[in-house]
Every structure is written in C-alpha cells, then in structure tokens.
Biopython code that builds the backbone (N, CA, C, O; Angstrom):
import numpy as np
from Bio.PDB.StructureBuilder import StructureBuilder

atoms = [
    (1, "MET", "N", (0.832, -1.186, 0.000)),
    (1, "MET", "CA", (0.000, 0.000, 0.000)),
    (1, "MET", "C", (0.879, 1.254, 0.000)),
    (1, "MET", "O", (0.564, 2.248, -0.655)),
    (2, "HIS", "N", (1.973, 1.191, 0.736)),
    (2, "HIS", "CA", (2.890, 2.327, 0.796)),
    (2, "HIS", "C", (3.440, 2.639, -0.603)),
    (2, "HIS", "O", (3.556, 3.806, -0.978)),
    (3, "GLU", "N", (3.778, 1.594, -1.376)),
    (3, "GLU", "CA", (4.307, 1.794, -2.718)),
    (3, "GLU", "C", (3.270, 2.434, -3.630)),
    (3, "GLU", "O", (3.604, 3.255, -4.484)),
    (4, "PHE", "N", (2.009, 2.053, -3.443)),
    (4, "PHE", "CA", (0.952, 2.641, -4.259)),
    (4, "PHE", "C", (0.867, 4.146, -4.017)),
    (4, "PHE", "O", (0.826, 4.931, -4.964)),
    (5, "PHE", "N", (0.842, 4.539, -2.761)),
    (5, "PHE", "CA", (0.722, 5.968, -2.453)),
    (5, "PHE", "C", (1.953, 6.731, -2.893)),
    (5, "PHE", "O", (1.838, 7.847, -3.399)),
    (6, "CYS", "N", (3.137, 6.148, -2.711)),
    (6, "CYS", "CA", (4.357, 6.816, -3.162)),
    (6, "CYS", "C", (4.358, 6.958, -4.685)),
    (6, "CYS", "O", (4.747, 7.997, -5.217)),
    (7, "GLY", "N", (3.919, 5.900, -5.383)),
    (7, "GLY", "CA", (3.849, 5.962, -6.837)),
    (7, "GLY", "C", (2.869, 7.022, -7.307)),
    (7, "GLY", "O", (3.143, 7.749, -8.262)),
    (8, "ALA", "N", (1.730, 7.112, -6.640)),
    (8, "ALA", "CA", (0.737, 8.124, -6.997)),
    (8, "ALA", "C", (1.280, 9.523, -6.743)),
    (8, "ALA", "O", (1.054, 10.437, -7.536)),
    (9, "THR", "N", (1.988, 9.686, -5.648)),
    (9, "THR", "CA", (2.567, 10.991, -5.315)),
    (9, "THR", "C", (3.620, 11.381, -6.344)),
    (9, "THR", "O", (3.656, 12.525, -6.796)),
    (10, "GLU", "N", (4.478, 10.432, -6.714)),
    (10, "GLU", "CA", (5.489, 10.715, -7.729)),
    (10, "GLU", "C", (4.837, 11.097, -9.053)),
    (10, "GLU", "O", (5.262, 12.047, -9.710)),
    (11, "TRP", "N", (3.799, 10.349, -9.441)),
    (11, "TRP", "CA", (3.106, 10.671, -10.684)),
    (11, "TRP", "C", (2.531, 12.079, -10.626)),
    (11, "TRP", "O", (2.624, 12.835, -11.593)),
    (12, "TRP", "N", (1.935, 12.428, -9.485)),
    (12, "TRP", "CA", (1.312, 13.742, -9.345)),
    (12, "TRP", "C", (2.341, 14.857, -9.509)),
    (12, "TRP", "O", (2.098, 15.830, -10.223)),
    (13, "PHE", "N", (3.499, 14.714, -8.844)),
    (13, "PHE", "CA", (4.521, 15.755, -8.939)),
    (13, "PHE", "C", (5.119, 15.828, -10.346)),
    (13, "PHE", "O", (5.428, 16.919, -10.824)),
    (14, "GLU", "N", (5.286, 14.688, -11.013)),
    (14, "GLU", "CA", (5.751, 14.695, -12.395)),
    (14, "GLU", "C", (4.720, 15.368, -13.298)),
    (14, "GLU", "O", (5.084, 16.105, -14.214)),
    (15, "PHE", "N", (3.457, 15.121, -13.046)),
    (15, "PHE", "CA", (2.375, 15.734, -13.809)),
    (15, "PHE", "C", (2.402, 17.251, -13.642)),
    (15, "PHE", "O", (2.271, 17.990, -14.618)),
    (16, "LEU", "N", (2.575, 17.716, -12.392)),
    (16, "LEU", "CA", (2.639, 19.158, -12.136)),
    (16, "LEU", "C", (3.864, 19.775, -12.794)),
    (16, "LEU", "O", (3.776, 20.859, -13.371)),
    (17, "ASP", "N", (5.017, 19.091, -12.714)),
    (17, "ASP", "CA", (6.236, 19.598, -13.358)),
    (17, "ASP", "C", (6.051, 19.711, -14.867)),
    (17, "ASP", "O", (6.462, 20.697, -15.480)),
    (18, "PHE", "N", (5.431, 18.699, -15.458)),
    (18, "PHE", "CA", (5.192, 18.715, -16.901)),
    (18, "PHE", "C", (4.308, 19.900, -17.285)),
    (18, "PHE", "O", (4.602, 20.604, -18.251)),
    (19, "ARG", "N", (3.236, 20.123, -16.539)),
    (19, "ARG", "CA", (2.333, 21.238, -16.848)),
    (19, "ARG", "C", (3.057, 22.576, -16.711)),
    (19, "ARG", "O", (2.828, 23.496, -17.496)),
    (20, "THR", "N", (3.933, 22.678, -15.711)),
    (20, "THR", "CA", (4.687, 23.915, -15.519)),
    (20, "THR", "C", (5.631, 24.142, -16.695)),
    (20, "THR", "O", (5.753, 25.262, -17.192)),
    (21, "CYS", "N", (6.297, 23.078, -17.138)),
    (21, "CYS", "CA", (7.252, 23.186, -18.246)),
    (21, "CYS", "C", (6.587, 23.629, -19.547)),
    (21, "CYS", "O", (7.175, 24.395, -20.311)),
    (22, "ILE", "N", (5.396, 23.166, -19.801)),
    (22, "ILE", "CA", (4.740, 23.528, -21.061)),
    (22, "ILE", "C", (3.888, 24.789, -20.940)),
    (22, "ILE", "O", (3.249, 25.209, -21.905)),
    (23, "GLY", "N", (3.883, 25.386, -19.752)),
    (23, "GLY", "CA", (3.185, 26.660, -19.569)),
    (23, "GLY", "C", (1.694, 26.558, -19.355)),
    (23, "GLY", "O", (0.976, 27.544, -19.525)),
    (24, "VAL", "N", (1.212, 25.381, -18.985)),
    (24, "VAL", "CA", (-0.207, 25.189, -18.711)),
    (24, "VAL", "C", (-0.442, 25.470, -17.231)),
    (24, "VAL", "O", (0.375, 25.068, -16.401)),
    (25, "PRO", "N", (-1.539, 26.152, -16.872)),
    (25, "PRO", "CA", (-1.802, 26.439, -15.459)),
    (25, "PRO", "C", (-1.854, 25.156, -14.617)),
    (25, "PRO", "O", (-2.317, 24.109, -15.071)),
    (26, "LEU", "N", (-1.367, 25.273, -13.388)),
    (26, "LEU", "CA", (-1.383, 24.133, -12.477)),
    (26, "LEU", "C", (-2.809, 23.768, -12.096)),
    (26, "LEU", "O", (-3.708, 24.609, -12.122)),
    (27, "ILE", "N", (-2.999, 22.529, -11.749)),
    (27, "ILE", "CA", (-4.318, 22.035, -11.342)),
    (27, "ILE", "C", (-4.446, 22.248, -9.840)),
    (27, "ILE", "O", (-3.606, 21.798, -9.060)),
    (28, "SER", "N", (-5.509, 22.942, -9.451)),
    (28, "SER", "CA", (-5.662, 23.276, -8.030)),
    (28, "SER", "C", (-6.829, 22.548, -7.377)),
    (28, "SER", "O", (-7.030, 22.660, -6.168)),
    (29, "SER", "N", (-7.604, 21.800, -8.170)),
    (29, "SER", "CA", (-8.738, 21.093, -7.583)),
    (29, "SER", "C", (-9.017, 19.828, -8.384)),
    (29, "SER", "O", (-8.510, 19.643, -9.490)),
    (30, "TRP", "N", (-9.840, 18.960, -7.794)),
    (30, "TRP", "CA", (-10.230, 17.744, -8.497)),
    (30, "TRP", "C", (-11.041, 18.073, -9.728)),
    (30, "TRP", "O", (-10.965, 17.361, -10.729)),
    (31, "GLN", "N", (-11.818, 19.145, -9.671)),
    (31, "GLN", "CA", (-12.609, 19.565, -10.828)),
    (31, "GLN", "C", (-11.689, 19.957, -11.979)),
    (31, "GLN", "O", (-11.951, 19.611, -13.131)),
    (32, "ASP", "N", (-10.598, 20.687, -11.666)),
    (32, "ASP", "CA", (-9.641, 21.055, -12.704)),
    (32, "ASP", "C", (-8.975, 19.820, -13.301)),
    (32, "ASP", "O", (-8.782, 19.742, -14.514)),
    (33, "LEU", "N", (-8.620, 18.839, -12.436)),
    (33, "LEU", "CA", (-7.994, 17.607, -12.914)),
    (33, "LEU", "C", (-8.969, 16.847, -13.820)),
    (33, "LEU", "O", (-8.588, 16.369, -14.888)),
    (34, "ARG", "N", (-10.209, 16.742, -13.393)),
    (34, "ARG", "CA", (-11.230, 16.038, -14.184)),
    (34, "ARG", "C", (-11.391, 16.705, -15.547)),
    (34, "ARG", "O", (-11.435, 16.039, -16.581)),
    (35, "HIS", "N", (-11.479, 18.033, -15.526)),
    (35, "HIS", "CA", (-11.632, 18.792, -16.765)),
    (35, "HIS", "C", (-10.434, 18.543, -17.690)),
    (35, "HIS", "O", (-10.609, 18.305, -18.885)),
    (36, "SER", "N", (-9.237, 18.598, -17.144)),
    (36, "SER", "CA", (-8.025, 18.391, -17.928)),
    (36, "SER", "C", (-7.992, 16.994, -18.544)),
    (36, "SER", "O", (-7.670, 16.842, -19.722)),
    (37, "LEU", "N", (-8.322, 15.986, -17.757)),
    (37, "LEU", "CA", (-8.281, 14.609, -18.253)),
    (37, "LEU", "C", (-9.365, 14.351, -19.298)),
    (37, "LEU", "O", (-9.129, 13.637, -20.272)),
    (38, "ILE", "N", (-10.545, 14.926, -19.101)),
    (38, "ILE", "CA", (-11.612, 14.750, -20.078)),
    (38, "ILE", "C", (-11.215, 15.374, -21.413)),
    (38, "ILE", "O", (-11.409, 14.771, -22.468)),
    (39, "LEU", "N", (-10.661, 16.580, -21.362)),
    (39, "LEU", "CA", (-10.266, 17.234, -22.607)),
    (39, "LEU", "C", (-9.101, 16.510, -23.272)),
    (39, "LEU", "O", (-8.988, 16.511, -24.498)),
    (40, "LYS", "N", (-8.243, 15.898, -22.481)),
    (40, "LYS", "CA", (-7.072, 15.217, -23.038)),
    (40, "LYS", "C", (-7.433, 13.856, -23.631)),
    (40, "LYS", "O", (-6.926, 13.491, -24.692)),
    (41, "PHE", "N", (-8.294, 13.112, -22.962)),
    (41, "PHE", "CA", (-8.498, 11.723, -23.342)),
    (41, "PHE", "C", (-9.795, 11.423, -24.075)),
    (41, "PHE", "O", (-9.973, 10.301, -24.549)),
    (42, "THR", "N", (-10.701, 12.376, -24.187)),
    (42, "THR", "CA", (-11.916, 12.081, -24.944)),
    (42, "THR", "C", (-11.569, 12.074, -26.426)),
    (42, "THR", "O", (-10.886, 12.967, -26.927)),
    (43, "GLN", "N", (-12.047, 11.066, -27.102)),
    (43, "GLN", "CA", (-11.720, 10.882, -28.514)),
    (43, "GLN", "C", (-12.590, 11.746, -29.413)),
    (43, "GLN", "O", (-12.158, 12.204, -30.471)),
    (44, "ASP", "N", (-13.783, 11.951, -28.985)),
    (44, "ASP", "CA", (-14.758, 12.595, -29.847)),
    (44, "ASP", "C", (-14.950, 14.045, -29.437)),
    (44, "ASP", "O", (-15.114, 14.331, -28.251)),
    (45, "ASP", "N", (-14.932, 14.960, -30.388)),
    (45, "ASP", "CA", (-15.178, 16.365, -30.082)),
    (45, "ASP", "C", (-16.568, 16.568, -29.491)),
    (45, "ASP", "O", (-16.790, 17.489, -28.705)),
    (46, "TYR", "N", (-17.494, 15.706, -29.872)),
    (46, "TYR", "CA", (-18.853, 15.795, -29.347)),
    (46, "TYR", "C", (-18.863, 15.669, -27.831)),
    (46, "TYR", "O", (-19.580, 16.404, -27.153)),
    (47, "GLU", "N", (-18.065, 14.733, -27.288)),
    (47, "GLU", "CA", (-18.007, 14.554, -25.840)),
    (47, "GLU", "C", (-17.396, 15.776, -25.164)),
    (47, "GLU", "O", (-17.836, 16.181, -24.088)),
    (48, "LYS", "N", (-16.388, 16.358, -25.791)),
    (48, "LYS", "CA", (-15.770, 17.560, -25.227)),
    (48, "LYS", "C", (-16.779, 18.713, -25.191)),
    (48, "LYS", "O", (-16.867, 19.446, -24.206)),
    (49, "ILE", "N", (-17.523, 18.856, -26.264)),
    (49, "ILE", "CA", (-18.528, 19.926, -26.320)),
    (49, "ILE", "C", (-19.597, 19.706, -25.250)),
    (49, "ILE", "O", (-20.007, 20.651, -24.577)),
    (50, "LEU", "N", (-20.050, 18.453, -25.094)),
    (50, "LEU", "CA", (-21.042, 18.163, -24.056)),
    (50, "LEU", "C", (-20.505, 18.502, -22.671)),
    (50, "LEU", "O", (-21.230, 19.049, -21.839)),
    (51, "TYR", "N", (-19.246, 18.182, -22.423)),
    (51, "TYR", "CA", (-18.664, 18.488, -21.118)),
    (51, "TYR", "C", (-18.634, 19.993, -20.893)),
    (51, "TYR", "O", (-19.003, 20.468, -19.819)),
    (52, "LEU", "N", (-18.199, 20.742, -21.891)),
    (52, "LEU", "CA", (-18.121, 22.195, -21.738)),
    (52, "LEU", "C", (-19.509, 22.816, -21.573)),
    (52, "LEU", "O", (-19.677, 23.762, -20.804)),
    (53, "ILE", "N", (-20.499, 22.289, -22.288)),
    (53, "ILE", "CA", (-21.878, 22.777, -22.139)),
    (53, "ILE", "C", (-22.386, 22.471, -20.738)),
    (53, "ILE", "O", (-23.043, 23.307, -20.118)),
    (54, "ASP", "N", (-22.086, 21.273, -20.235)),
    (54, "ASP", "CA", (-22.510, 20.890, -18.893)),
    (54, "ASP", "C", (-21.926, 21.844, -17.863)),
    (54, "ASP", "O", (-22.607, 22.231, -16.914)),
    (55, "LYS", "N", (-20.675, 22.221, -18.046)),
    (55, "LYS", "CA", (-20.035, 23.154, -17.117)),
    (55, "LYS", "C", (-20.724, 24.521, -17.177)),
    (55, "LYS", "O", (-20.925, 25.159, -16.144)),
    (56, "GLN", "N", (-21.089, 24.975, -18.395)),
    (56, "GLN", "CA", (-21.761, 26.259, -18.542)),
    (56, "GLN", "C", (-23.153, 26.241, -17.916)),
    (56, "GLN", "O", (-23.604, 27.250, -17.376)),
    (57, "ILE", "N", (-23.828, 25.105, -17.987)),
    (57, "ILE", "CA", (-25.165, 24.986, -17.404)),
    (57, "ILE", "C", (-25.118, 25.232, -15.901)),
    (57, "ILE", "O", (-26.032, 25.833, -15.338)),
    (58, "HIS", "N", (-24.057, 24.768, -15.255)),
    (58, "HIS", "CA", (-23.927, 25.006, -13.813)),
    (58, "HIS", "C", (-23.863, 26.510, -13.524)),
    (58, "HIS", "O", (-24.482, 26.989, -12.574)),
    (59, "TYR", "N", (-23.113, 27.250, -14.345)),
    (59, "TYR", "CA", (-23.033, 28.690, -14.143)),
    (59, "TYR", "C", (-24.381, 29.359, -14.395)),
    (59, "TYR", "O", (-24.760, 30.280, -13.671)),
    (60, "ILE", "N", (-25.099, 28.908, -15.404)),
    (60, "ILE", "CA", (-26.411, 29.474, -15.710)),
    (60, "ILE", "C", (-27.380, 29.221, -14.554)),
    (60, "ILE", "O", (-28.141, 30.112, -14.178)),
    (61, "ILE", "N", (-27.357, 28.015, -13.992)),
    (61, "ILE", "CA", (-28.236, 27.694, -12.860)),
    (61, "ILE", "C", (-27.921, 28.597, -11.678)),
    (61, "ILE", "O", (-28.837, 29.090, -11.020)),
    (62, "ILE", "N", (-26.656, 28.822, -11.401)),
    (62, "ILE", "CA", (-26.272, 29.701, -10.284)),
    (62, "ILE", "C", (-26.776, 31.115, -10.534)),
    (62, "ILE", "O", (-27.296, 31.755, -9.621)),
    (63, "ILE", "N", (-26.628, 31.608, -11.756)),
    (63, "ILE", "CA", (-27.099, 32.965, -12.074)),
    (63, "ILE", "C", (-28.613, 33.062, -11.915)),
    (63, "ILE", "O", (-29.112, 34.050, -11.375)),
    (64, "VAL", "N", (-29.350, 32.057, -12.374)),
    (64, "VAL", "CA", (-30.807, 32.060, -12.244)),
    (64, "VAL", "C", (-31.208, 32.056, -10.770)),
    (64, "VAL", "O", (-32.127, 32.775, -10.379)),
    (65, "ILE", "N", (-30.535, 31.261, -9.958)),
    (65, "ILE", "CA", (-30.840, 31.227, -8.521)),
    (65, "ILE", "C", (-30.594, 32.590, -7.888)),
    (65, "ILE", "O", (-31.395, 33.049, -7.073)),
    (66, "ILE", "N", (-29.497, 33.236, -8.255)),
    (66, "ILE", "CA", (-29.196, 34.571, -7.711)),
    (66, "ILE", "C", (-30.275, 35.569, -8.134)),
    (66, "ILE", "O", (-30.708, 36.389, -7.324)),
    (67, "ILE", "N", (-30.708, 35.509, -9.382)),
    (67, "ILE", "CA", (-31.769, 36.418, -9.860)),
    (67, "ILE", "C", (-33.073, 36.172, -9.097)),
    (67, "ILE", "O", (-33.761, 37.123, -8.727)),
    (68, "ILE", "N", (-33.413, 34.912, -8.864)),
    (68, "ILE", "CA", (-34.627, 34.591, -8.102)),
    (68, "ILE", "C", (-34.531, 35.137, -6.684)),
    (68, "ILE", "O", (-35.503, 35.684, -6.163)),
    (69, "ILE", "N", (-33.386, 34.995, -6.065)),
    (69, "ILE", "CA", (-33.203, 35.520, -4.700)),
    (69, "ILE", "C", (-33.362, 37.030, -4.691)),
    (69, "ILE", "O", (-33.995, 37.582, -3.790)),
    (70, "ILE", "N", (-32.795, 37.703, -5.679)),
    (70, "ILE", "CA", (-32.928, 39.164, -5.757)),
    (70, "ILE", "C", (-34.391, 39.565, -5.934)),
    (70, "ILE", "O", (-34.849, 40.519, -5.306)),
    (71, "ILE", "N", (-35.124, 38.847, -6.779)),
    (71, "ILE", "CA", (-36.554, 39.140, -6.977)),
    (71, "ILE", "C", (-37.333, 38.936, -5.684)),
    (71, "ILE", "O", (-38.193, 39.748, -5.346)),
    (72, "ILE", "N", (-37.042, 37.862, -4.960)),
    (72, "ILE", "CA", (-37.717, 37.605, -3.681)),
    (72, "ILE", "C", (-37.432, 38.729, -2.694)),
    (72, "ILE", "O", (-38.336, 39.174, -1.988)),
    (73, "ILE", "N", (-36.199, 39.187, -2.638)),
    (73, "ILE", "CA", (-35.835, 40.289, -1.719)),
    (73, "ILE", "C", (-36.575, 41.568, -2.107)),
    (73, "ILE", "O", (-37.094, 42.273, -1.242)),
    (74, "ILE", "N", (-36.624, 41.867, -3.409)),
    (74, "ILE", "CA", (-37.325, 43.075, -3.866)),
    (74, "ILE", "C", (-38.816, 42.986, -3.533)),
    (74, "ILE", "O", (-39.409, 43.963, -3.077)),
    (75, "CYS", "N", (-39.419, 41.821, -3.760)),
    (75, "CYS", "CA", (-40.842, 41.644, -3.428)),
    (75, "CYS", "C", (-41.069, 41.810, -1.927)),
    (75, "CYS", "O", (-42.055, 42.415, -1.507)),
    (76, "HIS", "N", (-40.168, 41.278, -1.135)),
    (76, "HIS", "CA", (-40.299, 41.397, 0.321)),
    (76, "HIS", "C", (-40.210, 42.868, 0.743)),
    (76, "HIS", "O", (-40.974, 43.322, 1.595)),
    (77, "ILE", "N", (-39.285, 43.598, 0.150)),
    (77, "ILE", "CA", (-39.144, 45.029, 0.473)),
    (77, "ILE", "C", (-40.402, 45.783, 0.042)),
    (77, "ILE", "O", (-40.881, 46.647, 0.776)),
    (78, "CYS", "N", (-40.939, 45.472, -1.130)),
    (78, "CYS", "CA", (-42.160, 46.139, -1.598)),
    (78, "CYS", "C", (-43.332, 45.853, -0.661)),
    (78, "CYS", "O", (-44.116, 46.755, -0.365)),
    (79, "ASN", "N", (-43.461, 44.628, -0.196)),
    (79, "ASN", "CA", (-44.527, 44.279, 0.740)),
    (79, "ASN", "C", (-44.365, 45.015, 2.061)),
    (79, "ASN", "O", (-45.358, 45.442, 2.650)),
    (80, "LEU", "N", (-43.153, 45.171, 2.531)),
    (80, "LEU", "CA", (-42.913, 45.924, 3.771)),
    (80, "LEU", "C", (-43.310, 47.385, 3.604)),
    (80, "LEU", "O", (-43.897, 47.988, 4.503)),
    (81, "VAL", "N", (-42.982, 47.947, 2.437)),
    (81, "VAL", "CA", (-43.340, 49.345, 2.175)),
    (81, "VAL", "C", (-44.862, 49.493, 2.114)),
    (81, "VAL", "O", (-45.402, 50.460, 2.650)),
    (82, "LYS", "N", (-45.561, 48.555, 1.473)),
    (82, "LYS", "CA", (-47.015, 48.609, 1.385)),
    (82, "LYS", "C", (-47.645, 48.501, 2.768)),
    (82, "LYS", "O", (-48.626, 49.188, 3.053)),
    (83, "ARG", "N", (-47.096, 47.649, 3.631)),
    (83, "ARG", "CA", (-47.648, 47.486, 4.983)),
    (83, "ARG", "C", (-47.486, 48.754, 5.817)),
    (83, "ARG", "O", (-48.319, 49.064, 6.669)),
    (84, "GLN", "N", (-46.417, 49.468, 5.559)),
    (84, "GLN", "CA", (-46.182, 50.692, 6.313)),
    (84, "GLN", "C", (-46.932, 51.883, 5.700)),
    (84, "GLN", "O", (-46.807, 53.012, 6.173)),
    (85, "GLY", "N", (-47.687, 51.626, 4.673)),
    (85, "GLY", "CA", (-48.496, 52.692, 4.059)),
    (85, "GLY", "C", (-47.670, 53.581, 3.174)),
    (85, "GLY", "O", (-48.000, 54.754, 3.002)),
    (86, "GLY", "N", (-46.603, 53.057, 2.605)),
    (86, "GLY", "CA", (-45.774, 53.844, 1.712)),
    (86, "GLY", "C", (-44.777, 54.698, 2.443)),
    (86, "GLY", "O", (-44.069, 55.483, 1.810)),
    (87, "LYS", "N", (-44.690, 54.580, 3.755)),
    (87, "LYS", "CA", (-43.719, 55.364, 4.514)),
    (87, "LYS", "C", (-42.341, 54.692, 4.386)),
    (87, "LYS", "O", (-42.226, 53.467, 4.351)),
    (88, "THR", "N", (-41.311, 55.529, 4.318)),
    (88, "THR", "CA", (-39.952, 54.998, 4.232)),
    (88, "THR", "C", (-39.211, 55.192, 5.518)),
    (88, "THR", "O", (-38.048, 54.804, 5.626)),
]
sb = StructureBuilder()
sb.init_structure("model")
sb.init_model(0)
sb.init_chain("A")
sb.init_seg("    ")
for serial, (resi, resn, name, xyz) in enumerate(atoms, 1):
    if name == "N":
        sb.init_residue(resn, " ", resi, " ")
    sb.init_atom(name, np.array(xyz, "f"), 0.0, 1.0, " ", f" {name:<3s}", serial, name[0])
structure = sb.get_structure()
C-alpha cells in the first residue's frame, strides 16, 4: 500500500512539473484535474462539447438562482413598504 501511495505521489509531482514546463496552469482542484483529463483523453469532439456545455449549465443555474433571490428580496421590500403605508 505504501508503494501505491508513493507511486501516486510521484506521478502527481511529475504531472505538475510537466504542466509547468509547457506553460499550462497548475491544477488546483479535483474539478480542474477532471476537466483536464476529459479534454485530453476524450476521442470525440462531441463529448468535449457536451462536457463544456454541462459546465456552462452550472453557471447558468447559479445565475438564475441569484436572480430569483434578488426578486424575492425586492418583493419582500415592496410588501414591507405597502404594509407601512408607503412610509420609508
């Protein structure tokens, strides 16, 4: 088991050194590693496009959630103003 972990560690540091040598940004998270490996090893451009679209969908969902929260806050403020009779 010790050899497995040492081998994995050596591979990781060699991988980071290689990326540094070729000028590619270092991988700082598992998501970055997954993204890098998918783009490197997927054979079909279609799969790469699907992966990139999937990543964009996550950003769109976050933006929609933020917009909904802002709308809820604005509605809550409007209701408070109406309850106070338009007084600020």
